[in-house]
C-alpha positions in Angstrom: 115.2 114.9 110.4 114.1 116.3 107.0 113.4 113.8 104.3 112.5 113.6 100.3 110.9 111.3 99.1 112.4 110.4 95.7 110.4 107.7 94.1 107.3 105.6 95.0 106.6 102.2 93.8 103.7 100.3 94.9 103.8 97.6 97.7 101.7 94.4 95.3 104.5 94.5 92.9 104.8 90.9 91.3 106.9 88.5 93.5 110.7 88.9 93.9 110.7 92.1 92.2 112.1 94.9 94.8 112.0 98.3 92.0 112.0 100.4 95.1 115.0 98.6 96.8 116.9 98.5 93.1 116.1 102.0 92.6 117.5 102.5 96.0 120.9 100.9 95.4 121.0 102.9 92.1 121.1 106.1 94.0 123.5 105.2 96.5 126.0 104.2 93.9 125.4 108.0 92.7 126.3 108.9 95.8 123.0 109.9 97.7 121.6 108.5 100.9 118.9 106.5 100.0 116.7 104.3 101.8 113.6 102.6 101.5 110.3 102.6 104.1 107.0 101.3 103.6 103.9 104.0 103.7 101.6 101.9 105.6 98.4 104.5 104.8 99.2 104.8 101.4 100.5 101.1 100.4 104.0 102.4 98.7 107.7 102.2 99.0 109.0 105.3 99.6 112.8 105.7 98.3 113.8 108.5 100.5 117.1 111.0 101.1 117.7 111.9 104.0 118.2 115.7 104.2 119.0 118.4 106.6 
């Protein structure tokens, strides 16, 4: 499965802050199948869209 990265967020955000999850939720509200994954190598959360 191919994925497109929509946005990147640093993993070290303030406690209680979930910007990647909020961004993904907003994309889902627009009808885009977005999910959050963590890239351990870069220490980032990636919001990705599944594609063909």
